C-alpha positions in Angstrom: 78.7 57.4 147.8 81.1 57.7 150.7 82.9 61.0 151.3 86.0 62.3 153.0 86.3 65.8 154.4 89.0 68.1 152.9 89.7 71.7 153.8 91.3 74.7 152.0 91.4 78.4 152.7 87.7 78.7 151.6 86.5 76.1 154.0 85.7 72.4 154.3 84.0 70.2 151.7 82.9 66.6 151.2 85.0 64.9 148.6 84.2 61.5 147.2 86.2 59.0 149.2 87.5 57.1 146.2 88.5 60.3 144.2 92.1 61.1 143.6 91.3 64.7 143.1 90.7 66.9 146.1 88.8 69.9 147.4 90.4 72.5 145.1 89.7 70.5 142.0 86.1 70.0 143.2 85.6 73.7 143.7 87.0 74.4 140.2 84.6 71.9 138.7 81.7 73.6 140.3 82.8 77.1 139.5 83.8 76.6 135.9 81.0 74.8 134.1 82.0 76.2 130.8 82.7 73.7 128.0 81.8 70.4 129.7 85.0 68.9 128.4 88.1 67.5 130.2 91.6 68.7 129.9 93.5 67.7 126.7 95.2 64.4 127.2 98.5 65.6 125.9 98.3 68.5 128.4 97.6 66.1 131.2 100.6 64.1 130.1 102.7 67.3 130.1 101.6 68.2 133.6 102.6 64.8 134.8 106.0 65.1 133.2 106.7 68.4 134.8 105.7 67.0 138.2 107.9 63.9 137.7 110.9 66.0 136.8 110.4 68.2 139.8 110.1 65.3 142.2 113.2 63.7 140.7 115.2 66.9 141.2 113.9 67.7 144.6 114.6 64.1 145.7 118.2 64.2 144.2 119.0 67.3 146.2 117.6 66.0 149.4 114.5 68.2 149.7 112.1 65.3 149.2 112.1 62.1 151.3 113.1 59.3 149.0 109.9 57.3 149.7 107.8 60.4 148.8 109.9 61.0 145.7 109.5 57.5 144.4 105.7 57.5 145.2 105.2 60.8 143.3 107.3 59.5 140.4 105.3 56.3 140.2 102.0 58.3 140.3 103.3 60.5 137.5 104.4 57.6 135.4 100.9 56.1 135.6 99.3 59.3 134.4 101.9 59.6 131.6 100.9 56.0 130.6 97.2 57.2 130.3 95.9 56.1 133.7 93.8 58.3 136.1 92.9 60.7 133.3 89.3 60.6 134.5 90.4 62.2 137.7 91.1 65.5 135.9 87.8 67.1 136.4 88.4 70.8 135.9 87.1 72.5 132.8 89.7 73.6 130.2 88.4 77.2 130.4 88.8 78.4 133.9 89.7 81.5 136.0 92.9 81.7 137.9 95.6 81.4 135.2 95.4 77.6 135.3 95.8 77.2 139.1 92.9 74.8 139.1 94.7 72.6 136.5 97.9 72.7 138.5 96.1 71.8 141.7 94.2 69.0 140.0 97.5 67.3 139.0 99.0 68.1 142.5 96.0 66.5 144.2 95.8 63.5 141.9 99.5 62.5 142.2 99.6 63.3 146.0 96.6 61.0 146.6 98.0 58.3 144.4 101.3 58.6 146.2 99.6 58.4 149.6 97.9 55.2 148.4 101.2 53.8 147.1 102.7 54.5 150.6 99.8 52.6 152.3 97.8 55.6 153.4 94.2 56.7 152.7 93.4 59.3 150.1 93.1 62.8 151.7 95.7 62.1 154.4 98.0 64.9 153.3 100.2 64.5 156.3 101.8 61.7 154.3 102.1 63.6 150.9 100.9 67.1 150.5 99.7 68.6 147.2 101.4 72.0 147.8 104.4 71.1 150.0 105.5 68.0 148.1 103.9 67.8 144.7 104.3 71.5 144.0 107.7 71.9 145.6 109.8 74.6 143.9 107.0 75.3 141.4 104.2 77.6 140.6 101.2 77.4 138.4 102.9 80.2 136.4 105.8 78.0 135.2 104.0 74.6 135.3 101.1 75.5 133.1 102.9 77.2 130.2 105.5 74.4 130.2 102.9 71.6 130.1 101.1 73.6 127.4 104.2 73.8 125.3 104.9 70.1 125.7 101.4 69.3 124.6 101.6 71.7 121.6 104.9 70.2 120.5 103.4 66.7 120.4 100.2 67.9 118.7 102.2 69.7 116.1 104.2 66.5 115.4 101.0 64.8 114.6 99.9 67.7 112.4 103.3 67.6 110.5 102.9 63.8 109.9 99.5 64.4 108.3 100.8 67.3 106.2 103.6 65.1 105.0 101.1 62.5 103.9 99.1 65.2 102.1 102.2 66.4 100.4 103.1 62.9 99.2 99.6 62.5 97.8 99.8 65.9 96.0 103.2 65.1 94.5 101.8 61.8 93.2 98.8 63.6 91.6 101.2 66.2 90.1 103.0 63.4 88.3 99.8 61.6 87.3 98.3 64.8 85.8 101.5 66.2 84.3 100.3 65.9 80.7 96.8 67.1 81.3 96.5 70.6 79.7 93.7 72.8 81.0 92.8 76.5 81.0 94.3 78.6 83.7 92.1 81.4 85.2 92.8 84.7 86.8 90.0 86.6 88.5 87.7 83.8 87.4 88.2 84.6 83.8 90.1 82.6 81.1 93.8 83.4 81.3 96.4 81.1 79.7 96.8 77.3 79.6 98.4 75.4 82.4 99.0 71.7 83.1 96.8 70.2 85.8 100.0 68.6 87.2 101.5 72.1 87.6 98.5 73.1 89.7 98.9 70.1 92.0 102.7 70.7 92.2 101.9 74.2 93.4 99.6 72.8 96.1 102.5 70.6 97.1 104.8 73.6 97.4 102.3 75.3 99.6 102.1 72.4 101.9 105.9 72.0 102.1 106.2 75.6 103.0 103.7 75.2 105.9 105.5 72.1 107.2 108.7 74.2 107.3 106.9 77.0 109.3 105.7 74.4 111.8 109.1 72.9 112.2 110.6 76.4 112.7 108.1 77.5 115.4 108.6 74.2 117.3 112.1 75.3 118.1 110.7 78.4 119.8 108.3 76.3 121.9 111.3 74.4 123.4 112.2 77.5 125.4 110.4 77.2 128.8 110.2 79.1 132.1 110.5 76.2 134.5 112.4 77.5 137.6 110.9 80.9 137.3 108.0 80.0 139.8 105.5 82.8 140.4 106.7 85.7 138.3 110.0 84.6 136.9 112.2 85.6 139.9 112.5 82.0 141.1 111.1 82.6 144.6 110.9 79.4 146.7 113.1 77.5 144.2 116.3 76.0 145.5 119.4 77.1 143.5 120.2 73.4 142.8 116.6 72.8 141.7 116.7 75.9 139.5 119.8 74.7 137.6 118.7 71.1 137.2 115.0 71.2 136.5 115.1 71.9 132.8 117.8 69.3 132.0 115.8 66.7 134.0 112.6 67.6 132.2 114.4 67.2 128.9 115.4 63.8 130.0 111.9 62.8 131.1 110.2 64.1 127.9 113.0 63.2 125.5 112.7 66.8 124.1 115.6 69.2 124.0 114.2 71.9 126.2 116.0 75.2 127.0 115.5 77.4 130.1 114.6 80.9 129.0 117.3 83.5 129.4 114.9 86.0 130.8 112.4 84.1 133.0 110.5 87.3 133.9 109.8 87.9 130.2 109.0 84.2 129.7 106.4 84.3 132.5 104.9 87.7 131.5 104.5 87.2 127.8 102.6 84.7 125.7 103.5 85.9 122.3 104.9 82.4 121.4 101.4 81.1 121.4 100.2 83.8 119.1 103.1 82.9 116.8 102.1 79.2 116.9 98.5 80.1 116.2 99.5 82.3 113.3 101.4 79.4 111.8 98.5 77.0 112.1 96.1 79.7 110.7 98.4 80.3 107.8 98.4 76.6 107.0 94.6 76.4 107.3 94.1 79.4 105.0 96.2 77.8 102.3 94.4 74.5 102.6 91.1 76.3 102.5 92.1 78.1 99.3 93.1 74.7 97.8 89.7 73.3 98.8 88.0 76.2 97.0 90.0 75.4 93.9 89.0 71.7 94.0 85.3 72.6 94.5 85.5 74.9 91.4 87.4 72.5 89.2 85.0 69.7 90.0 81.9 71.9 89.8 78.9 70.7 87.7 79.6 68.0 86.8 77.9 69.0 83.5 77.1 72.6 84.0 80.3 73.7 85.7 84.0 73.4 85.1 84.0 69.6 85.3 87.7 69.4 84.9 88.3 66.9 87.7 86.3 64.4 89.6 86.3 64.2 93.4 85.7 60.8 94.9 82.0 60.5 95.8 81.7 60.0 99.5 78.0 60.5 100.4 74.7 61.7 99.1 74.5 65.4 98.6 70.9 66.1 99.0 67.8 64.9 100.7 65.6 66.1 97.8 67.7 66.0 94.6 68.4 62.4 93.6 71.9 61.6 92.4 73.5 64.8 93.7 76.9 64.4 95.2 78.5 67.4 97.0 82.2 68.1 97.6 81.9 67.4 101.3 85.5 66.8 102.1 86.8 70.1 100.7 83.8 71.7 102.4 84.8 70.3 105.8 88.4 71.5 105.2 87.0 75.0 104.6 85.1 74.8 107.9 88.1 73.6 109.8 89.9 76.7 108.5 87.1 79.0 109.5 87.2 77.7 113.0 91.0 78.0 113.2 90.8 81.6 112.1 88.2 82.3 114.8 90.4 80.6 117.4 93.4 82.7 116.3 91.4 85.9 117.1 90.7 84.5 120.6 94.3 83.6 121.2 95.5 87.0 120.0 93.1 88.8 122.3 93.9 86.6 125.3 97.7 87.1 124.8 97.2 90.8 124.5 95.1 90.9 127.7 98.0 90.1 130.2 98.9 92.6 132.8 102.3 93.2 134.4 104.0 90.0 135.6 101.4 87.5 134.4 98.8 86.6 131.8 95.8 85.0 133.5 94.3 83.8 130.2 96.4 80.8 129.3 93.5 78.4 129.8 91.5 79.8 126.9 94.6 80.1 124.8 95.4 76.4 125.2 91.8 75.4 124.8 91.6 77.1 121.4 95.2 76.3 120.3 94.9 72.6 121.1 91.6 72.6 119.2 93.1 74.4 116.2 96.0 71.9 115.9 93.9 68.8 116.5 91.2 69.9 114.0 93.8 70.8 111.4 95.4 67.3 111.9 92.0 65.5 111.5 91.0 67.7 108.6 94.2 67.1 106.7 93.8 63.4 107.3 90.3 63.1 105.8 91.3 65.6 103.1 94.2 63.4 102.0 92.5 60.0 102.3 89.0 60.8 101.2 89.7 63.5 98.6 93.1 64.0 97.2 94.1 60.4 96.7 90.9 59.7 94.7 90.9 62.7 92.4 90.7 61.9 88.7 91.1 64.2 85.7 88.6 64.7 82.9 91.3 65.1 80.3 89.2 65.6 77.2 87.0 68.2 79.0 90.1 70.1 80.0 91.6 70.0 76.5 88.3 71.1 74.9 88.0 74.1 77.2 91.5 75.1 76.2 90.9 74.8 72.5 87.6 76.8 72.7 89.0 79.5 74.9 90.1 82.9 73.7 92.8 82.7 76.3 95.2 80.8 74.0 95.6 83.9 71.9 98.2 85.0 74.5 100.4 82.1 73.3 100.0 83.1 69.7 100.6 86.8 70.3 104.5 86.7 70.0 104.1 85.2 66.6 101.5 87.5 65.1 101.8 90.7 67.1 99.5 92.2 69.8 97.2 94.0 67.4 96.5 91.0 65.2 96.1 88.8 68.2 93.7 91.4 69.8 91.6 91.5 66.6 91.4 87.7 66.5 90.3 87.6 70.1 87.6 90.2 69.5 86.3 88.3 66.5 86.2 85.1 68.5 84.3 86.7 71.3 81.8 88.3 68.9 81.1 85.3 66.7 81.7 82.4 69.0 84.3 80.9 66.7 87.4 79.3 68.1 90.7 81.3 67.9 92.2 78.4 66.0 89.5 78.4 63.3 89.8 82.2 62.7 93.6 82.1 62.4 93.5 79.2 59.9 90.7 80.7 57.9 92.3 84.1 57.6 95.7 82.5 56.8 97.4 84.3 59.7 99.4 81.1 60.5 99.8 77.7 59.0 98.4 74.7 60.7 102.0 73.3 61.3 103.1 76.6 62.9 100.0 76.8 65.0 100.5 73.2 66.2 104.0 74.0 67.5 102.8 77.2 69.3 99.8 75.4 70.9 101.8 72.3 72.0 100.9 71.8 75.7 104.6 72.1 76.8 105.2 75.2 74.7 102.2 77.0 76.3 103.0 75.9 79.9 106.8 76.3 80.2 109.2 79.2 79.4 111.6 79.2 76.5 110.3 76.1 74.7 
């Protein structure tokens, strides 16, 4: 391998001659061997978009030579299109508030611009990572802005999957609308409910979470570009300051807004706690839904056995024929991971001091992971579980008819005391409530039929 020599304030280093990254990225790679992963691709794209917008503005106001501007823009466009991503070598979790990520993008687009202009990589007299690629910017406005762009796009993907899940749940609610089953509270028989009503409730839960995601996305569109180091805008030309956010909106096709208080927007990362909370809330709801599905499908012969989950793989290496609810189980685990990530994000946001929070890297690492795993989890949950669920209608009906819980529906017609005595007898003897009522002549069969009609028991005022 051939090398070139690059220098920074720490000293000189050999950098691979063909590398688009430079000495600062190389040091970061060596210092931060934490996860072994690369930066999130949407984050890299967001970094390139912020740099493109900055180059366009600095060029338009005469601060960048036109040739340098065009070369930087071309380099950024290539990265936005997915090229050169292998040149982003710094670990997602890093010290320095994201400076290493910012310098990684600065070095890559500078060296690519140098190449475009006919020079050799590392000849920063042609295009300089700090003086040209980072002109009018700081890590402290670039990194949070790129992070917000990435989160917005990742959340769009999550919303799309949640919408598909909602459609599947609505379809199941219609399919199961006439399936009567026993409702349960505190794991005990309660009163009848239609299986379709349960799935409709799951749909309502998902729609509520989609709404939360859409609402928080508006807050993410407020950015601190132009604030530079601590929100005061030092080293940013006034013309750049007023034009950078509109230009970035144009580049990204996202309606971004410059924060009214850039000092606040640079100091505080509470927006990421809010986003994480929304993702966690969604995950908690989906995990509870998964718990329900595992219970309703349990058995299949010795449990509830009310629904069948689509069999996806063998459930045991020792028990032949056993099929486990693996898709709801993985959805549970996605939720557990997201909840843990939320704790990390909360602590990292709290740990900022004075004019800056140094812990954005770990916030983004965990938040990107939360959104992406939620998206993937919902995808498999919809396609490999929800769409294939079937109902054991006769089993559901039989459990209702043999449950003491239906006495609640009969109570208004016979009074609480009589109903209570019937329930006690049923529990003591094992007889059904229906048999006891008919045997003792408490109600006629025709009266009982009307009271115990599935719609009567599961809707008010019928």
